C-alpha positions in Angstrom: -27.0 31.7 94.1 -25.7 28.2 94.5 -29.1 26.8 93.7 -29.2 28.9 90.5 -25.8 27.6 89.4 -26.9 24.0 89.9 -30.0 24.6 87.8 -27.8 26.2 84.9 -25.4 23.3 85.0 -28.2 20.7 85.0 -29.8 22.4 82.0 -26.5 22.5 80.1 -25.9 18.8 80.8 -29.4 18.0 79.5 -28.8 20.0 76.3 -25.4 18.3 75.8 -26.9 14.8 76.1 -29.8 15.7 73.8 -27.3 17.0 71.2 -25.1 14.0 71.1 -28.1 11.7 71.1 -29.5 13.3 68.0 -26.2 14.1 66.2 -26.0 12.6 62.7 -23.7 9.6 62.2 -20.6 10.1 60.0 -21.7 9.8 56.3 -19.9 8.0 53.5 -19.3 10.1 50.3 -21.1 8.2 47.6 -18.9 9.7 44.8 -15.8 7.5 45.0 -17.9 4.3 44.9 -19.9 5.5 41.9 -16.7 6.7 40.2 -15.0 3.3 40.7 -18.0 1.4 39.5 -18.2 3.4 36.3 -14.5 3.3 35.5 -13.0 0.1 36.9 -12.1 -2.5 34.2 -12.8 -0.1 31.3 -10.5 -0.3 28.3 -9.0 2.7 26.5 -7.1 2.5 23.2 -5.0 5.1 21.5 -4.4 5.0 17.7 -2.0 7.9 16.9 -0.4 8.6 13.5 2.6 6.8 14.8 4.1 6.0 18.2 7.6 7.2 17.4 7.3 10.9 18.0 6.9 13.2 21.0 3.1 13.9 20.7 2.1 10.2 20.7 4.6 9.3 23.5 3.4 12.2 25.6 -0.3 11.4 25.2 0.4 7.7 25.9 2.3 8.5 29.1 -0.3 10.8 30.6 -3.3 8.6 29.5 -1.7 5.4 30.7 -1.0 6.8 34.1 -4.6 8.1 34.6 -6.4 5.1 33.1 -4.4 2.5 35.1 -4.9 4.7 38.3 -8.7 4.3 38.0 -8.5 0.6 37.4 -8.7 0.5 33.7 -6.6 -0.9 30.9 -4.7 1.3 28.4 -3.2 0.1 25.2 -1.9 1.6 22.0 -1.6 0.6 18.3 1.2 1.9 16.1 0.2 2.5 12.4 3.7 4.0 11.8 2.3 6.7 9.5 0.3 4.3 7.4 -3.4 5.2 7.0 -4.1 1.6 5.9 -2.4 0.2 9.1 -4.4 2.6 11.2 -7.7 1.5 9.6 -6.7 -2.1 10.2 -5.9 -1.4 13.9 -9.3 0.3 14.4 -11.2 -2.5 12.5 -9.5 -5.2 14.7 -10.3 -3.3 17.9 -14.0 -3.0 17.0 -14.3 -6.7 16.2 -12.2 -7.9 19.1 -13.7 -9.8 22.0 -12.0 -7.3 24.3 -13.0 -4.2 22.3 -12.2 -0.9 23.9 -14.8 1.2 25.7 -13.1 4.4 24.5 -11.2 4.7 21.2 -8.8 7.7 20.9 -7.7 8.5 17.3 -5.2 11.0 15.9 -6.8 11.2 12.5 -4.5 11.4 9.4 -7.0 13.4 7.4 -10.6 14.6 7.3 -12.3 11.5 5.9 -10.3 8.3 5.9 -11.7 6.7 9.1 -15.2 8.2 9.1 -16.9 4.8 8.3 -14.9 3.2 11.1 -15.8 5.8 13.6 -19.5 5.2 12.9 -19.0 1.4 13.2 -17.2 1.9 16.5 -20.0 4.0 18.0 -22.6 1.4 16.7 -20.6 -1.2 18.7 -20.9 1.0 21.9 -17.4 2.5 21.7 -16.9 6.2 22.5 -14.8 7.9 19.8 -12.5 10.8 20.8 -10.5 12.6 18.2 -7.3 14.4 19.3 -5.2 17.0 17.6 -6.7 16.6 14.1 -10.4 17.1 13.6 -12.3 15.1 11.0 -15.5 15.3 9.0 -17.3 13.2 11.5 -19.3 14.0 14.7 -17.1 12.1 17.2 -18.2 12.0 20.9 -15.4 14.5 21.6 -12.6 16.4 19.9 -9.7 17.6 22.0 -7.0 19.7 20.4 -6.2 22.9 18.7 -8.5 25.4 17.1 -6.2 25.3 14.1 -7.7 28.4 12.4 -6.9 30.4 15.6 -3.5 28.8 15.8 -2.7 29.9 12.3 -3.7 33.4 13.2 -1.3 33.4 16.1 1.5 32.2 13.9 0.8 34.9 11.3 0.7 37.6 14.0 4.1 36.3 15.3 5.6 36.3 11.8 4.5 39.9 11.2 5.9 41.0 14.5 9.1 39.0 13.8 9.5 40.7 10.4 8.9 44.2 11.6 7.6 47.2 9.7 10.9 47.9 7.9 11.4 44.5 6.5 10.7 43.1 3.0 7.4 41.9 4.4 7.8 38.7 2.5 6.6 35.5 4.2 7.1 31.9 3.2 4.9 29.0 4.3 5.9 25.3 4.6 2.6 23.5 4.7 2.0 19.9 5.8 -0.3 18.6 3.0 -3.6 19.3 1.4 -5.8 16.7 3.2 -4.9 17.0 6.9 -7.2 19.3 8.8 -4.4 20.8 10.9 -2.7 22.0 7.7 -5.8 23.2 5.9 -7.3 25.1 8.8 -3.9 26.5 9.9 -3.5 27.9 6.4 -6.9 29.5 6.5 -6.1 31.2 9.8 -2.8 32.5 8.5 -4.5 34.0 5.5 -7.1 35.7 7.6 -4.4 37.7 9.4 -2.4 38.4 6.2 -5.6 39.6 4.4 -5.8 42.3 7.2 -2.2 43.2 6.7 -2.0 43.5 2.9 1.6 44.8 2.9 2.7 41.3 3.9 2.8 38.8 1.1 3.1 35.0 0.9 5.8 34.5 -1.7 5.9 30.7 -1.5 3.8 27.9 0.1 5.1 24.4 -0.7 4.1 21.3 1.1 6.5 19.2 3.2 4.2 16.2 3.6 5.3 16.4 7.3 8.8 15.3 6.5 11.9 17.2 7.8 14.0 16.4 4.7 11.3 17.7 2.4 10.9 20.8 4.5 14.7 21.4 4.2 14.6 21.0 0.4 11.6 23.2 -0.2 12.9 25.9 2.2 16.3 25.8 0.4 14.5 26.5 -2.9 12.3 29.1 -1.3 15.3 31.0 0.0 17.2 30.8 -3.3 14.2 32.3 -5.1 13.5 34.9 -2.3 16.6 35.6 -0.3 15.0 38.6 1.3 12.2 36.6 3.0 11.8 38.0 6.6 9.8 35.1 8.1 8.9 31.4 7.4 6.0 29.6 9.0 6.5 25.8 9.1 3.3 24.0 10.0 4.9 21.6 12.5 8.0 21.5 14.7 8.6 17.9 13.5 9.6 19.2 10.1 10.6 22.8 11.0 14.0 21.3 12.0 14.4 20.9 8.2 13.4 24.5 7.5 15.8 25.7 10.2 18.7 23.7 8.6 18.0 25.3 5.3 18.0 28.8 6.9 21.3 27.9 8.6 22.8 26.6 5.4 21.9 29.9 3.7 23.5 31.8 6.6 20.2 33.7 7.2 19.7 32.8 10.9 19.6 36.5 11.9 17.4 37.6 9.0 14.6 34.9 8.8 12.2 34.6 11.7 11.1 31.0 11.9 7.6 30.3 13.3 6.1 26.9 14.0 3.8 24.9 16.2 4.4 22.0 18.5 3.3 20.1 21.6 5.5 22.0 23.9 8.1 19.3 24.4 11.4 20.7 25.9 13.9 19.5 23.3 11.6 20.1 20.3 10.4 23.6 21.3 11.8 25.3 24.4 15.4 24.3 23.6 15.0 25.6 20.0 13.5 28.8 21.2 16.3 29.2 23.7 19.1 28.7 21.2 17.4 30.9 18.5 16.5 28.2 16.1 12.9 29.2 16.3 11.6 32.7 16.7 8.2 31.7 18.0 6.3 28.5 18.6 2.6 28.2 19.1 2.5 25.4 21.7 -0.5 23.1 22.2 0.8 22.3 25.7 0.4 18.5 25.5 0.5 17.9 29.2 -2.5 20.1 29.7 -4.2 18.7 26.7 -3.8 15.2 28.0 -5.6 16.3 31.2 -8.5 17.4 29.0 -8.5 14.0 27.3 -8.5 12.2 30.6 -11.4 14.3 31.9 -13.6 13.6 28.9 -12.8 9.9 29.1 -14.0 9.9 32.7 -17.1 12.0 31.9 -18.2 9.8 29.0 -17.7 6.5 31.0 -19.8 7.9 33.9 -22.4 9.6 31.7 -24.5 6.6 30.8 -25.2 8.1 27.4 -24.9 5.9 24.3 -21.8 6.2 22.1 -22.5 8.6 19.3 -24.9 10.9 21.1 -22.3 13.4 22.4 -20.6 16.1 20.4 -18.1 17.9 22.6 -15.2 20.2 21.6 -12.4 21.0 24.0 -9.9 23.4 22.6 -6.4 23.8 24.0 -5.4 27.2 25.3 -2.5 28.5 23.1 -0.2 31.4 22.6 2.8 32.3 20.5 5.7 31.7 22.8 9.1 33.4 22.2 12.4 33.1 24.0 11.4 36.0 26.2 8.3 34.1 27.4 10.2 31.0 28.6 9.8 29.8 32.2 10.9 26.6 33.9 7.5 25.0 33.4 6.8 26.2 29.9 7.6 22.8 28.4 7.2 19.2 29.3 10.2 16.8 29.0 9.9 13.6 27.1 13.2 12.3 28.5 12.0 12.8 32.0 8.8 10.9 31.2 10.8 8.0 29.7 13.0 7.9 32.8 9.9 7.9 35.0 8.4 5.0 33.1 11.7 3.0 33.1 12.0 3.4 36.9 8.7 1.7 37.5 
């Protein structure tokens, strides 16, 4: 018996030695090195409509944090609502000795920058359009499906009016050249065409200005005091529409619907206090994650600028006061405090 145990132990020792002698050495994951090589030192530039509003400041914060974390350089240009200034900023970026590797543009309309997008791609710069689509095949578009967003707004307005209302709806559009306004209107009308009892009784433009929105809404309510819902095409000027509703003492009778980036003060606070009945939010913090992902993909892809055509649409829903949760909105003040603390 003892001899048998010794043989077993000897065999086990032999197997153990053989295993450790042939065990593979610890391997390095090649991913991080390849990732760093593709991204380090790359330049990313954001050209929004303007830097002085929540969307641009939110995008800038989330993009800057991610780009600088992978060893890149992030910068912005501020056209301050001027299409000409935006065109000049893009032109200078393309001709610069330190041209960006990725150009991110919040387009003012469907066509203004198309020639410059083509020129940027010819110079090897990836072009990403955000929020507003354009009539140009950019390397990527990240933002809303504005037609679907309009449908969500119309559905919220119909629900907010209810079956026993006047079924009169007013629209405060942005303008007649911006894709978000044009496609949003198309989506709204698709739903109203399926609900013929509901009628659009007014549809003025605000030109994305809160004062204009207040003025046209005041006129709309004077002419149609029994309107049951108003859809304002952007929370940035829906504050004007809400003021006109308040001036007319119709807060409890007019259900105000709008869209926004999901910033706390702009959207969640106004849902909470009853200023807005519903907001279709583009959830900018999640949208920024999509933009960062496509930046990192394009820079690692090796494909030439101008050869990709990708669409990433933001998940959206019509949010009401009943839907609010602690994490529904992002907080611009918190982001600004975070940046100031660094």
